[in-house]
Every structure is written in structure tokens, then in C-alpha cells.
Residue frames as qw, qx, qy, qz and C-alpha x, y, z in Angstrom:
[[0.755, 0.393, 0.351, -0.391, 3.22, 3.39, 21.72],
 [0.663, -0.030, 0.613, 0.429, 5.91, 2.70, 19.17],
 [0.453, 0.796, 0.355, 0.187, 5.06, 5.58, 16.82],
 [0.465, 0.071, 0.045, 0.881, 7.38, 8.20, 15.42],
 [0.016, 0.737, 0.417, -0.532, 6.10, 11.64, 16.57],
 [0.340, 0.233, 0.496, 0.764, 5.22, 13.34, 13.28],
 [0.181, 0.347, 0.244, -0.887, 2.19, 15.40, 14.23],
 [0.466, 0.154, -0.510, -0.707, 0.28, 13.70, 11.38],
 [0.730, 0.021, 0.551, -0.404, -2.66, 11.32, 11.77],
 [0.380, 0.413, -0.715, -0.417, -1.48, 8.60, 9.44],
 [0.811, -0.055, -0.494, -0.309, -2.44, 4.92, 9.01],
 [0.535, 0.060, -0.719, 0.439, -0.12, 3.73, 11.81],
 [0.114, -0.126, 0.422, -0.891, -1.57, 6.28, 14.21],
 [0.679, -0.099, -0.166, -0.708, -5.14, 5.29, 13.33],
 [0.749, -0.016, -0.661, -0.031, -4.36, 1.60, 13.90],
 [0.325, 0.041, -0.673, 0.663, -3.05, 2.42, 17.39],
 [0.273, -0.049, 0.260, -0.925, -6.13, 4.57, 18.18],
 [0.528, -0.145, -0.641, -0.538, -8.78, 2.11, 16.94],
 [0.446, -0.290, -0.815, 0.229, -9.22, 0.31, 20.28],
 [0.147, -0.330, -0.450, 0.817, -10.06, 3.67, 21.91],
 [0.236, 0.031, -0.287, -0.928, -12.53, 4.94, 19.33],
 [0.589, 0.188, 0.539, -0.572, -16.27, 4.39, 19.57],
 [0.319, 0.166, 0.865, 0.349, -17.81, 1.87, 17.20],
 [0.393, 0.517, 0.095, -0.754, -19.84, 3.60, 14.49],
 [0.702, 0.421, 0.567, 0.096, -21.56, 2.40, 11.36],
 [0.042, -0.603, 0.374, 0.704, -19.61, 3.59, 8.33],
 [0.792, 0.533, 0.080, -0.286, -20.83, 3.27, 4.76],
 [0.856, -0.010, 0.340, 0.390, -18.57, 1.09, 2.61],
 [0.116, -0.647, 0.350, 0.668, -15.75, 2.83, 0.76],
 [0.748, 0.596, -0.027, -0.291, -16.35, 2.90, -3.01],
 [0.927, -0.003, 0.257, 0.274, -14.15, 0.34, -4.74],
 [0.598, 0.656, 0.047, 0.458, -12.43, 2.93, -6.89],
 [0.215, -0.938, 0.182, -0.201, -10.97, 4.92, -3.95],
 [0.029, -0.624, 0.764, -0.163, -8.53, 2.42, -2.38],
 [0.770, -0.017, -0.619, -0.157, -8.27, -1.32, -2.42],
 [0.780, -0.609, 0.026, -0.138, -8.40, -3.12, 0.96],
 [0.887, 0.019, -0.073, 0.455, -4.87, -4.44, 0.27],
 [0.352, 0.530, -0.100, 0.765, -3.47, -0.97, -0.13],
 [0.441, -0.732, 0.013, -0.520, -5.39, 0.33, 2.88],
 [0.906, -0.411, -0.051, 0.086, -4.03, -2.50, 5.02],
 [0.765, 0.166, -0.086, 0.616, -0.45, -2.02, 3.84],
 [0.131, 0.633, -0.068, 0.760, -0.54, 1.74, 4.37],
 [0.613, -0.687, 0.009, -0.389, -2.03, 1.25, 7.85],
 [0.938, -0.283, -0.063, 0.190, 0.61, -1.28, 8.78],
 [0.669, -0.155, 0.085, 0.722, 3.64, 0.86, 7.88],
 [0.058, 0.857, 0.118, -0.498, 4.14, 4.63, 7.54],
 [0.040, -0.542, 0.578, 0.609, 6.42, 4.07, 4.54],
 [0.700, 0.279, 0.642, -0.143, 3.86, 1.95, 2.69],
 [0.618, 0.767, 0.057, -0.163, 3.95, 3.65, -0.67],
 [0.112, 0.785, -0.603, -0.086, 7.75, 3.84, -0.81],
 [0.481, -0.272, 0.832, -0.058, 8.01, 0.16, 0.23],
 [0.758, 0.466, 0.435, -0.141, 5.65, -0.87, -2.60],
 [0.470, 0.842, -0.246, -0.097, 7.87, 1.00, -5.05],
 [0.166, -0.644, 0.746, -0.009, 10.98, -0.62, -3.56],
 [0.685, 0.030, 0.720, -0.107, 9.38, -4.07, -3.94],
 [0.702, 0.674, 0.198, -0.116, 8.53, -3.31, -7.57],
 [0.195, 0.838, -0.506, -0.057, 12.14, -2.23, -8.08],
 [0.463, -0.415, 0.781, -0.064, 13.36, -5.52, -6.55],
 [0.708, 0.259, 0.657, -0.014, 11.36, -7.56, -9.04],
 [0.347, -0.074, 0.546, 0.759, 12.48, -5.38, -11.97],
 [0.169, 0.689, 0.669, 0.223, 9.11, -3.72, -12.68],
 [0.084, -0.983, -0.165, 0.001, 9.98, -0.19, -11.50],
 [0.688, 0.145, -0.062, 0.708, 13.04, 2.00, -12.16],
 [0.022, -0.803, -0.098, -0.588, 11.80, 5.35, -10.90],
 [0.076, 0.379, -0.577, 0.719, 12.53, 7.10, -7.60],
 [0.370, -0.432, -0.799, 0.195, 10.97, 5.87, -4.39],
 [0.114, -0.252, 0.096, -0.956, 8.54, 8.62, -3.41],
 [0.258, 0.212, 0.735, -0.591, 5.30, 8.88, -1.43],
 [0.530, 0.351, -0.116, -0.763, 3.22, 9.30, -4.62],
 [0.494, 0.090, 0.863, 0.058, 1.26, 6.30, -5.89],
 [0.508, 0.696, 0.374, -0.344, -0.41, 8.26, -8.66],
 [0.087, 0.678, -0.465, -0.563, 2.32, 8.83, -11.22],
 [0.811, 0.432, -0.187, -0.349, 2.14, 7.20, -14.63],
 [0.380, 0.518, -0.761, 0.086, 5.48, 5.43, -14.26],
 [0.277, -0.193, 0.834, -0.436, 4.37, 3.63, -11.10],
 [0.770, 0.264, 0.280, -0.509, 1.03, 2.59, -12.66],
 [0.688, 0.531, -0.453, -0.197, 3.01, 1.24, -15.61],
 [0.099, 0.421, -0.864, 0.259, 5.26, -0.69, -13.16],
 [0.552, 0.004, 0.656, -0.515, 2.21, -2.20, -11.45],
 [0.799, 0.435, -0.035, -0.413, 0.79, -3.18, -14.86],
 [0.490, 0.545, -0.680, -0.020, 4.11, -4.79, -15.87],
 [0.176, -0.271, 0.860, -0.395, 4.25, -6.72, -12.56],
 [0.695, 0.183, 0.442, -0.537, 0.62, -7.83, -12.96],
 [0.755, 0.505, -0.285, -0.306, 1.18, -9.01, -16.56],
 [0.311, 0.506, -0.794, 0.129, 4.34, -10.88, -15.55],
 [0.168, -0.117, 0.869, -0.450, 2.38, -12.65, -12.80],
 [0.126, -0.293, -0.893, -0.317, -0.73, -13.59, -14.74],
 [0.012, 0.549, 0.590, -0.592, -2.93, -10.92, -13.10],
 [0.269, 0.841, 0.439, 0.169, -5.38, -8.44, -14.61],
 [0.494, 0.026, -0.015, 0.869, -3.09, -5.55, -15.64],
 [0.076, -0.872, -0.448, -0.184, -5.09, -2.65, -14.13],
 [0.325, 0.528, -0.211, 0.755, -2.19, -0.67, -12.63],
 [0.520, -0.665, 0.068, -0.531, -3.79, -0.75, -9.16],
 [0.116, 0.300, -0.861, 0.393, -2.34, -2.20, -5.94],
 [0.758, -0.236, -0.160, -0.586, -5.31, -4.53, -5.48],
 [0.798, -0.393, 0.392, -0.235, -5.65, -7.69, -3.41],
 [0.959, 0.235, 0.093, 0.125, -4.27, -10.05, -6.05],
 [0.469, 0.722, -0.285, 0.421, -1.28, -7.80, -6.71],
 [0.360, -0.719, 0.440, -0.400, -0.61, -7.44, -2.99],
 [0.934, -0.202, 0.280, -0.092, -0.62, -11.21, -2.57],
 [0.866, 0.396, -0.008, 0.306, 1.91, -11.72, -5.39],
 [0.288, 0.745, -0.278, 0.534, 4.11, -8.78, -4.28],
 [0.683, -0.698, 0.056, -0.209, 3.96, -9.69, -0.55],
 [0.915, -0.168, -0.014, 0.367, 7.16, -11.78, -0.55],
 [0.546, 0.387, 0.006, 0.743, 9.09, -8.68, -1.68],
 [0.240, -0.801, -0.037, -0.547, 7.59, -6.30, 0.87],
 [0.155, 0.307, -0.722, 0.601, 9.20, -5.87, 4.31],
 [0.404, -0.465, -0.784, 0.080, 7.30, -7.43, 7.20],
 [0.257, -0.788, -0.103, -0.551, 5.20, -4.85, 9.12],
 [0.254, 0.224, -0.672, 0.659, 6.68, -3.96, 12.48],
 [0.461, -0.588, -0.663, -0.050, 4.46, -4.79, 15.46]]
């Protein structure tokens, strides 16, 4: 199936399982939990958070270590700096507009 056996149900695993799961009605996710852009990116690659940090490093907005945490203050500051430099609302979130501007610096998801 093209997945690394980790024993963890992550975004990539869920994407592969979706065709086999029953369709159910799910209430919408509150906007403050996760943006659709971040949810898509994390589902498309198991290293999503690290790759976002690496992309921010490539554009000069982030100098910290590449980790799995998206919640640290330094990374939020890097997102804000990137957003300000690109004429976006500097909210420190990986939202749709930020994802669109940062997309050229992210690796292409593997099929």
C-alpha cells in the first residue's frame, strides 16, 4: 500500500483507508482546531509538520529545529513573518492562504 509500517494511524494511513470506510455524517470541525490546508498537507505526507518548517527555513522565516511540533512560539512567529512578507493576515496559523503562498517551497506529496 506504500505506507511505512509504524503502528500509528496517521494522516497517510487514513487517506489509504478512506475508500474502505462507511460513509457517515460528521459535524464540521470547528475552525480553530485545524485549517483544511494543514489537514490536507498532514494527510498527504507523514512528515507534514517538519516539511512546513523546512519550507519556512528555505524562505528565511524560520531558524529553529525541524520537529513534529507545530505549537511552539518560534514556529508561530515564523509563520507570522512569512505571512507579513507575503501580504497575508499575520495570524501565525498554517491556513489556506499561507499554504498557497508556501506551496512552491513544500515537497510534492508522494502518490
